Kinemage of the C-alpha trace (Angstrom):
@kinemage 1
@onewidth
@group {chain A} dominant
@subgroup {mainchain}
@vectorlist {calphas} color= white
{ca met a 1} P 18.971 13.698 -13.193
{ca lys a 2} L 16.265 15.618 -14.965
{ca pro a 3} L 14.041 13.043 -16.661
{ca ser a 4} L 12.939 13.532 -20.235
{ca arg a 5} L 9.285 14.204 -20.892
{ca leu a 6} L 8.859 10.593 -21.993
{ca gly a 7} L 10.704 9.348 -18.894
{ca arg a 8} L 8.524 11.471 -16.617
{ca ala a 9} L 5.347 10.240 -18.330
{ca phe a 10} L 6.537 6.646 -17.997
{ca leu a 11} L 7.163 7.023 -14.267
{ca val a 12} L 3.836 8.750 -13.699
{ca gly a 13} L 2.029 5.988 -15.617
{ca leu a 14} L 4.117 3.169 -14.177
{ca pro a 15} L 1.877 2.444 -11.141
{ca phe a 16} L -1.119 1.941 -13.439
{ca ile a 17} L 0.767 -0.336 -15.850
{ca leu a 18} L 2.350 -2.207 -12.944
{ca thr a 19} L -1.005 -2.764 -11.233
{ca ala a 20} L -2.715 -4.027 -14.389
{ca ser a 21} L 0.098 -6.372 -15.426
{ca thr a 22} L 0.669 -7.747 -11.942
{ca ala a 23} L -3.068 -8.302 -11.429
{ca leu a 24} L -3.119 -10.200 -14.713
{ca val a 25} L -0.252 -12.430 -13.555
{ca phe a 26} L -1.799 -13.017 -10.114
{ca thr a 27} L -5.198 -13.924 -11.596
{ca ser a 28} L -3.986 -16.047 -14.515
{ca leu a 29} L -1.339 -18.186 -12.774
{ca pro a 30} L -3.762 -20.003 -10.421
{ca arg a 31} L -5.641 -21.301 -13.450
{ca arg a 32} L -2.514 -23.212 -14.502
{ca leu a 33} L -0.599 -23.878 -11.261
{ca asn a 34} L -1.370 -24.648 -7.621
{ca ala a 35} L -2.350 -21.675 -5.449
{ca asp a 36} L 0.834 -21.509 -3.333
{ca leu a 37} L 3.183 -21.686 -6.327
{ca ser a 38} L 1.084 -19.119 -8.204
{ca tyr a 39} L 1.303 -16.731 -5.271
{ca val a 40} L 5.088 -17.020 -5.051
{ca leu a 41} L 5.561 -16.710 -8.839
{ca gly a 42} L 3.350 -13.620 -8.867
{ca phe a 43} L 5.733 -11.940 -6.457
{ca val a 44} L 8.760 -13.163 -8.413
{ca phe a 45} L 7.294 -11.449 -11.494
{ca tyr a 46} L 6.581 -8.243 -9.574
{ca asp a 47} L 10.011 -8.153 -7.917
{ca leu a 48} L 12.121 -9.072 -10.947
{ca val a 49} L 10.297 -7.088 -13.623
{ca trp a 50} L 8.966 -4.024 -11.860
{ca cys a 51} L 11.101 -3.607 -8.752
{ca leu a 52} L 14.508 -4.577 -10.150
{ca ala a 53} L 14.593 -4.564 -13.968
{ca ile a 54} L 12.798 -1.231 -14.424
{ca pro a 55} L 14.914 0.748 -11.908
{ca leu a 56} L 18.125 -0.907 -13.157
{ca ser a 57} L 17.358 -0.175 -16.805
{ca tyr a 58} L 16.165 3.358 -16.047
{ca leu a 59} L 19.012 4.365 -13.731
{ca gly a 60} L 21.887 2.232 -14.982
{ca pro a 61} L 24.136 0.135 -12.726
{ca arg a 62} L 25.969 3.042 -11.055
{ca arg a 63} L 22.911 5.071 -10.060
{ca phe a 64} L 21.072 1.863 -9.158
{ca ala a 65} L 23.852 1.043 -6.661
{ca ala a 66} L 23.578 4.590 -5.259
{ca ile a 67} L 20.070 3.758 -4.028
{ca phe a 68} L 21.666 1.785 -1.201
{ca lys a 69} L 23.714 4.735 0.092
{ca glu a 70} L 21.507 6.497 2.616
{ca glu a 71} L 22.555 10.025 3.549
{ca thr a 72} L 19.951 10.568 6.277
{ca pro a 73} L 19.051 7.583 8.459
{ca leu a 74} L 15.319 6.840 8.563
{ca phe a 75} L 15.106 6.996 12.336
{ca ser a 76} L 16.522 10.479 12.817
{ca arg a 77} L 15.070 13.788 13.931
{ca ala a 78} L 14.981 14.987 10.299
{ca asn a 79} L 12.862 12.007 9.236
{ca trp a 80} L 10.375 11.867 12.093
{ca leu a 81} L 7.324 11.893 9.794
{ca pro a 82} L 8.408 9.043 7.461
{ca ala a 83} L 9.481 6.997 10.501
{ca leu a 84} L 6.115 7.597 12.186
{ca leu a 85} L 4.254 6.629 8.999
{ca leu a 86} L 6.356 3.466 8.664
{ca ile a 87} L 5.647 2.408 12.237
{ca thr a 88} L 1.942 3.263 11.938
{ca thr a 89} L 1.618 1.325 8.681
{ca asn a 90} L 3.132 -1.764 10.298
{ca ile a 91} L 0.864 -1.541 13.345
{ca val a 92} L -2.229 -1.178 11.141
{ca ala a 93} L -1.124 -4.084 8.911
{ca leu a 94} L -0.528 -6.336 11.924
{ca ser a 95} L -3.932 -5.500 13.361
{ca met a 96} L -5.595 -6.242 10.002
{ca tyr a 97} L -3.927 -9.645 9.843
{ca ala a 98} L -4.311 -10.526 13.538
{ca glu a 99} L -6.934 -13.143 12.691
{ca asn a 100} L -4.559 -14.809 10.219
{ca ile a 101} L -1.763 -14.776 12.781
{ca arg a 102} L -4.022 -16.588 15.271
{ca asn a 103} L -4.803 -19.193 12.573
{ca leu a 104} L -1.191 -19.643 11.496
{ca gly a 105} L -1.446 -23.402 11.979
{ca ala a 106} L -3.925 -23.624 9.091
{ca ile a 107} L -1.435 -22.137 6.623
{ca ser a 108} L 0.737 -24.469 4.579
{ca pro a 109} L 4.191 -24.901 6.205
{ca ala a 110} L 5.762 -24.718 2.728
{ca leu a 111} L 4.086 -21.358 2.116
{ca ile a 112} L 5.361 -20.057 5.456
{ca ala a 113} L 8.894 -21.334 4.724
{ca val a 114} L 8.907 -19.559 1.366
{ca gly a 115} L 6.776 -16.609 2.458
{ca ile a 116} L 9.023 -15.200 5.167
{ca pro a 117} L 12.161 -14.843 3.005
{ca ala a 118} L 9.973 -13.771 0.063
{ca thr a 119} L 8.505 -10.997 2.203
{ca leu a 120} L 11.972 -9.734 3.108
{ca ile a 121} L 13.056 -9.841 -0.536
{ca asn a 122} L 9.831 -8.196 -1.699
{ca ser a 123} L 10.056 -5.347 0.797
{ca thr a 124} L 13.633 -4.619 -0.264
{ca cys a 125} L 12.643 -4.710 -3.932
{ca glu a 126} L 9.721 -2.356 -3.299
{ca glu a 127} L 12.039 0.124 -1.617
{ca ile a 128} L 14.273 0.000 -4.697
{ca leu a 129} L 11.334 0.815 -6.958
{ca trp a 130} L 9.250 3.270 -4.964
{ca arg a 131} L 11.772 5.052 -2.814
{ca gly a 132} L 14.939 4.413 -4.796
{ca leu a 133} L 13.889 5.036 -8.386
{ca tyr a 134} L 11.502 7.897 -7.748
{ca thr a 135} L 13.751 9.770 -5.320
{ca gln a 136} L 16.707 9.402 -7.688
{ca val a 137} L 14.748 10.707 -10.679
{ca phe a 138} L 12.693 13.356 -8.841
{ca pro a 139} L 14.910 14.584 -5.994
{ca gly a 140} L 13.198 16.939 -3.574
{ca gln a 141} L 9.768 16.602 -5.201
{ca trp a 142} L 6.993 15.393 -2.908
{ca phe a 143} L 4.767 14.102 -5.755
């Protein structure tokens, strides 16, 4: 699909709009709700609005479903660089949060119980937005 000029401008500007609106939600919710609930609702907003509603409305149901049909598996010889970047990103993230992992007992059990499934949902939703939407609209373009 060749996006219209307006569609291309929207997708180029989307990360800036997304960041500003999500930051607003994450900073305003704790003023009204408890910290744990605010954190979870911030991700619900991000996942539902940006990661699901935008790609679904932009692509339509049929092309949205096509996001889940992978032609080249991630861990293949053709995708060695993305696979290496994925693994490296996870190792760096784990090392950054090593202190928090050691202090896991200090974190609310309710937040952990909600956080683990929320993380799995969020990562899937992010793939739909960043890899799914952009690769569907701009196939073969690195930018």
